[in-house]
C-alpha positions as CSV (number, residue, x, y, z in Angstrom):
1,X,17.5,-30.5,-1.4
2,X,16.5,-26.9,-0.6
3,X,15.6,-27.9,3.0
4,X,19.2,-29.2,3.5
5,X,20.8,-26.1,2.1
6,X,20.4,-23.2,4.6
7,X,22.1,-20.7,2.3
8,X,19.7,-21.4,-0.5
9,X,16.7,-21.3,1.8
10,X,17.7,-17.9,3.1
11,X,18.2,-16.7,-0.4
12,X,14.8,-17.8,-1.5
13,X,13.3,-16.4,1.7
14,X,14.8,-13.0,1.0
15,X,14.7,-12.8,-2.8
16,X,12.3,-15.5,-4.0
17,X,9.5,-12.9,-4.6
18,X,11.9,-11.0,-6.9
19,X,12.4,-14.2,-8.9
20,X,8.6,-14.4,-9.2
21,X,8.5,-10.9,-10.7
22,X,11.2,-11.7,-13.2
23,X,9.5,-14.9,-14.3
24,X,6.2,-13.0,-14.7
25,X,7.9,-10.4,-16.8
26,X,9.5,-13.0,-19.0
27,X,6.2,-14.7,-19.6
28,X,4.4,-11.4,-20.4
29,X,7.2,-10.6,-22.8
30,X,6.9,-14.0,-24.5
31,X,3.2,-13.5,-24.9
32,X,3.3,-9.9,-26.0
33,X,6.8,-9.1,-27.3
34,X,5.8,-6.0,-29.2
35,X,3.7,-4.4,-26.5
36,X,4.9,-5.4,-23.0
37,X,8.3,-3.8,-23.0
38,X,7.2,-0.7,-24.9
39,X,7.9,2.6,-23.1
40,X,4.2,3.5,-23.0
41,X,3.2,0.2,-21.4
42,X,6.0,0.2,-18.8
43,X,5.2,3.8,-17.9
44,X,1.5,2.9,-17.5
45,X,2.4,0.1,-15.2
46,X,4.5,2.4,-13.0
47,X,1.8,5.1,-13.0
48,X,-1.1,2.8,-12.3
49,X,0.6,1.1,-9.4
50,X,2.0,4.1,-7.6
51,X,-1.0,4.8,-5.4
52,X,-1.7,1.1,-4.7
53,X,2.0,0.9,-3.6
54,X,1.4,3.7,-1.1
55,X,-1.6,2.0,0.3
56,X,0.3,-1.3,0.6
57,X,3.2,0.4,2.4
58,X,0.9,1.7,5.0
59,X,-1.0,-1.6,5.3
60,X,2.3,-3.4,5.8
61,X,3.1,-1.5,9.0
62,X,-0.3,-2.5,10.4
63,X,0.0,-6.1,9.3
64,X,3.4,-6.3,11.0
65,X,1.6,-5.9,14.3
66,X,-0.8,-8.7,13.3
67,X,-3.5,-6.1,12.8
68,X,-5.5,-5.0,9.7
69,X,-6.9,-1.7,8.4
70,X,-10.1,-2.1,6.3
71,X,-10.6,1.6,6.1
72,X,-7.7,2.7,3.8
73,X,-9.7,2.6,0.6
74,X,-12.4,4.8,2.2
75,X,-9.8,7.1,3.8
76,X,-8.3,7.5,0.3
77,X,-11.8,8.5,-1.0
78,X,-12.3,11.0,1.8
79,X,-8.9,12.5,1.4
80,X,-9.2,12.9,-2.4
81,X,-12.5,14.7,-2.1
82,X,-11.0,17.0,0.6
83,X,-8.1,17.7,-1.7
84,X,-10.5,18.7,-4.6
85,X,-12.7,20.8,-2.3
86,X,-9.8,22.6,-0.8
87,X,-8.4,23.2,-4.3
88,X,-11.6,24.6,-5.6
89,X,-12.0,26.9,-2.6
90,X,-8.9,28.7,-3.7
91,X,-6.5,27.3,-1.1
92,X,-2.9,27.9,-1.9
93,X,-1.4,24.8,-3.6
94,X,1.2,24.1,-0.9
95,X,-1.6,23.8,1.7
96,X,-3.7,21.7,-0.7
97,X,-0.8,19.2,-1.0
98,X,-0.9,18.8,2.8
99,X,-4.7,18.1,2.9
100,X,-4.5,14.4,1.8
101,X,-1.8,13.3,4.3
102,X,-3.4,15.3,7.1
103,X,-6.9,13.8,6.5
104,X,-5.2,10.4,6.4
105,X,-3.3,10.9,9.7
106,X,-6.5,12.1,11.4
107,X,-8.4,9.1,10.2
108,X,-5.5,6.8,11.3
109,X,-5.5,8.4,14.8
110,X,-9.3,7.7,15.0
111,X,-8.6,4.1,14.2
112,X,-5.7,3.8,16.6
113,X,-7.2,5.6,19.5
114,X,-10.6,3.9,19.0
115,X,-9.0,0.5,18.9
116,X,-6.8,1.0,22.0
117,X,-9.0,3.1,24.2
118,X,-12.2,1.1,23.6
119,X,-10.2,-2.1,24.2
120,X,-11.8,-3.7,21.1
121,X,-10.9,-7.4,20.6
122,X,-9.5,-6.8,17.1
123,X,-8.8,-3.8,14.8
124,X,-11.1,-5.4,12.2
125,X,-14.0,-4.0,14.2
126,X,-12.8,-0.4,14.5
127,X,-11.5,-0.1,10.9
128,X,-14.7,-1.6,9.5
129,X,-16.6,1.1,11.3
130,X,-14.2,3.7,10.0
131,X,-14.6,2.4,6.5
132,X,-18.3,3.2,6.6
133,X,-17.9,6.5,8.4
134,X,-15.3,7.7,5.9
135,X,-17.3,6.6,2.9
136,X,-20.4,8.3,4.2
137,X,-18.5,11.5,4.9
138,X,-17.1,11.4,1.4
139,X,-20.6,11.3,-0.1
140,X,-21.9,14.0,2.2
141,X,-19.1,16.3,1.0
142,X,-19.7,15.6,-2.7
143,X,-21.6,13.1,-4.7
144,X,-20.1,14.1,-8.0
145,X,-16.5,14.3,-9.3
146,X,-14.6,17.6,-8.8
147,X,-12.2,18.1,-11.7
148,X,-9.8,20.8,-12.9
149,X,-7.2,20.9,-10.1
150,X,-4.3,23.4,-10.0
151,X,-1.2,22.4,-12.0
152,X,0.9,22.1,-8.8
153,X,-1.6,19.9,-7.2
154,X,-1.7,17.6,-10.3
155,X,2.1,17.5,-10.4
156,X,2.8,14.5,-8.1
157,X,0.6,12.3,-10.3
158,X,1.9,13.7,-13.6
159,X,4.2,11.8,-15.9
160,X,7.7,13.4,-15.9
161,X,9.7,14.8,-13.0
162,X,11.1,18.1,-14.4
163,X,12.1,20.9,-12.0
164,X,14.7,22.3,-14.3
165,X,17.4,20.5,-12.3
166,X,17.1,16.9,-13.2
167,X,14.9,15.1,-15.7
168,X,14.8,11.3,-15.5
169,X,14.5,9.1,-18.6
170,X,11.4,9.9,-20.6
171,X,8.3,8.0,-19.5
172,X,9.2,7.4,-15.9
173,X,6.6,9.2,-13.7
174,X,7.4,11.3,-10.7
175,X,5.0,9.1,-8.7
176,X,7.5,6.2,-9.1
177,X,10.3,8.2,-7.5
178,X,7.9,9.3,-4.7
179,X,7.1,5.6,-4.0
180,X,10.7,4.7,-3.9
181,X,11.6,7.6,-1.6
182,X,8.7,6.6,0.8
183,X,9.8,2.9,0.6
184,X,13.4,3.8,1.6
185,X,12.2,6.0,4.4
186,X,9.8,3.3,5.7
187,X,12.6,0.7,5.5
188,X,14.9,3.0,7.6
189,X,12.1,3.7,10.1
190,X,11.3,0.0,10.6
191,X,14.8,-1.4,10.7
192,X,16.9,1.4,12.1
193,X,14.7,3.1,14.8
194,X,13.5,2.0,18.2
195,X,9.9,2.6,17.2
196,X,10.3,0.3,14.2
197,X,11.8,-2.4,16.3
198,X,8.9,-2.0,18.8
199,X,6.5,-2.5,15.9
200,X,8.1,-5.8,14.9
201,X,8.2,-6.9,18.6
202,X,4.5,-6.3,19.0
203,X,3.8,-8.4,16.0
204,X,6.0,-11.2,17.2
205,X,4.5,-11.3,20.7
206,X,2.5,-8.4,22.2
207,X,2.5,-9.8,25.7
208,X,6.3,-10.2,25.7
209,X,6.5,-6.6,24.3
210,X,4.4,-5.3,27.2
211,X,6.6,-7.1,29.7
212,X,9.7,-5.7,28.2
213,X,8.4,-2.2,28.8
214,X,7.0,-1.3,25.4
215,X,3.9,1.0,25.5
216,X,2.0,-1.2,23.1
217,X,-1.1,1.0,22.9
218,X,1.0,4.1,22.1
219,X,2.9,2.3,19.4
220,X,-0.4,1.0,17.8
221,X,-1.8,4.5,17.7
222,X,1.3,5.5,15.7
223,X,1.0,2.5,13.5
224,X,-2.5,3.4,12.4
225,X,-1.6,7.0,12.0
226,X,1.2,6.0,9.6
227,X,-1.2,3.8,7.7
228,X,-3.6,6.7,7.3
229,X,-0.7,9.0,6.2
230,X,0.2,6.6,3.4
231,X,-3.5,6.5,2.4
232,X,-3.5,10.3,2.2
233,X,-0.4,10.2,0.0
234,X,-2.1,7.7,-2.2
235,X,-5.0,10.1,-2.6
236,X,-2.7,12.9,-3.6
237,X,-1.1,10.7,-6.3
238,X,-4.5,9.6,-7.6
239,X,-5.9,13.1,-7.6
240,X,-2.9,14.3,-9.7
241,X,-3.2,11.4,-12.1
242,X,-6.9,11.8,-12.7
243,X,-7.0,15.6,-12.3
244,X,-10.0,15.1,-10.0
245,X,-11.5,14.1,-6.7
246,X,-14.3,11.6,-7.0
247,X,-16.4,10.0,-4.3
248,X,-15.9,6.4,-5.5
249,X,-12.1,6.6,-5.3
250,X,-10.6,3.8,-3.3
251,X,-13.5,1.4,-3.4
252,X,-12.1,-2.1,-2.8
253,X,-8.5,-0.8,-2.7
254,X,-8.1,-2.0,0.9
255,X,-8.4,-5.6,-0.3
256,X,-5.7,-4.9,-3.0
257,X,-3.4,-3.5,-0.3
258,X,-3.8,-6.5,1.9
259,X,-3.3,-8.8,-1.0
260,X,-0.1,-7.1,-2.1
261,X,1.4,-7.2,1.5
262,X,0.5,-10.9,1.9
263,X,1.7,-11.9,-1.6
264,X,4.9,-10.0,-0.8
265,X,5.7,-12.4,2.0
266,X,4.4,-10.6,5.1
267,X,2.6,-12.7,7.7
268,X,-1.0,-12.3,8.9
269,X,0.4,-13.5,12.2
270,X,2.6,-10.5,12.5
271,X,6.2,-9.9,13.1
272,X,7.7,-10.5,9.7
273,X,7.9,-9.1,6.2
274,X,10.0,-6.6,4.2
275,X,9.4,-3.4,2.3
276,X,11.0,-4.9,-0.8
277,X,8.6,-7.8,-0.6
278,X,5.6,-5.4,-0.4
279,X,6.7,-3.5,-3.5
280,X,7.2,-6.8,-5.3
281,X,3.7,-7.9,-4.2
282,X,2.3,-4.7,-5.7
283,X,4.2,-5.2,-8.9
284,X,3.0,-8.8,-9.2
285,X,-0.6,-7.7,-9.0
286,X,0.1,-4.9,-11.4
287,X,1.8,-7.2,-13.9
288,X,-1.0,-9.8,-13.6
289,X,-3.6,-7.2,-14.4
290,X,-1.5,-5.7,-17.2
291,X,-0.8,-9.1,-18.7
292,X,-4.5,-10.1,-18.7
293,X,-5.4,-6.8,-20.3
294,X,-2.8,-7.1,-23.0
295,X,-4.0,-10.6,-23.8
296,X,-7.7,-9.5,-23.9
297,X,-8.7,-11.7,-21.0
298,X,-11.8,-10.8,-19.0
299,X,-11.0,-8.6,-16.0
300,X,-13.1,-10.9,-13.9
301,X,-10.3,-13.4,-14.2
302,X,-8.1,-10.9,-12.4
303,X,-10.3,-11.2,-9.3
304,X,-10.3,-15.0,-9.5
305,X,-6.5,-15.3,-10.0
306,X,-5.6,-12.7,-7.3
307,X,-8.0,-14.5,-4.9
308,X,-6.2,-17.8,-5.6
309,X,-2.8,-16.2,-5.1
310,X,-3.9,-14.7,-1.8
311,X,-5.1,-18.2,-0.6
312,X,-1.8,-19.8,-1.7
313,X,0.3,-17.1,-0.1
314,X,-1.5,-17.3,3.3
315,X,-1.3,-21.1,3.2
316,X,2.4,-21.0,2.6
317,X,2.6,-18.6,5.6
318,X,0.7,-21.1,7.7
319,X,3.0,-24.0,6.6
320,X,6.1,-21.8,7.4
321,X,4.7,-21.0,10.8
322,X,4.0,-24.7,11.6
323,X,7.5,-25.6,10.5
324,X,9.0,-22.9,12.8
325,X,7.0,-24.1,15.8
326,X,8.4,-27.7,15.3
327,X,12.0,-26.5,15.5
C-alpha cells in the first residue's frame, strides 16, 4: 500500500503532478497524433501559457502566506495599457520595458500596505477593491486597444530568441526562457534566503512567526509587491505577443492563476507548495485547453472541467491537512 511506503508517498508528493502532465500529454497524443506534437502546436502551447505562468508564480508567493490576490488580472490590464501609452508617447524602449513591472510593483505595494496598515481581516477585501480600482483606471486611460509597439518592446513576447549569440531550437519562444529564468530565481528566493523562509513560516503559523521575531507586516508588503511585479512581467509578455495594449487584458486571469497554483499542489491554508508544482499546474491547464480545442470541444467545457479540477485539488488538500493533524 502507498500509505505503508513512505518513500513512494514522498515521491508522489514531490513528483505526482509531473506524472499527471505526462499522462495528459500521452492522452492528447493518442487522440491527436498528427497535431499535438507538431512544432507549431507545441510552440503555441509555450507562447500562450507564458504570461499565465508569470501570474501564477506571483500568486504562489501570496498563497504561501495563506493569502490571495484577486487584483492580478486587473493589474495586468493596467500595466499593459501603461506600456502601450508610454510606447506611443515616444518613450525610449528600455524605459518602456520597465513600465509594466513598475506599475505592478506599485499596485502590489498598495495591496500590501492597505492590507497591513488598515488591519483588514483578510487580503480578499483589499485586493477585491484594487481589482476594481485598477480596472477603472485602465478604462480611464484608454477604452480602445493601442497597437503598433516598438520592435524592442514586442521582443519579449516574440517567437524566437536571437541576439546573434545563441539561437535555441526553432519554435521555442523567448517568453519560455524568461518564465524558466523567473521560476529558478523565485525558487532560489523562497528556498535559499531568509525572506523566503519567513514567507513559508508566516503561511505555516503567523502567530508563531511573530513570536519568533519575524516582522509579519513588512514581509506581507514584500509578498504583494512581488505578486504585482510578476503581473507586470505578464503584461510585458502579453503586450509583445499581441503587439498591443488593450483595456480588457487580464479579465478573469486572476482565477486562472489561483487555479494553477492550487492544481500544482499549493495549499490554501498556506505554508506549502513548490515552484515546479506551479509550473506543472499552468501546463495542466494549458494542455487541457489545447486538447479540447484540438478535439473541437466547446470552450465552455474548459470552464466546467477546470472548475471540477479546482474543487478536487482543494478537497485533496483538505484531506491531506486532516491526515496531518491526526499524526
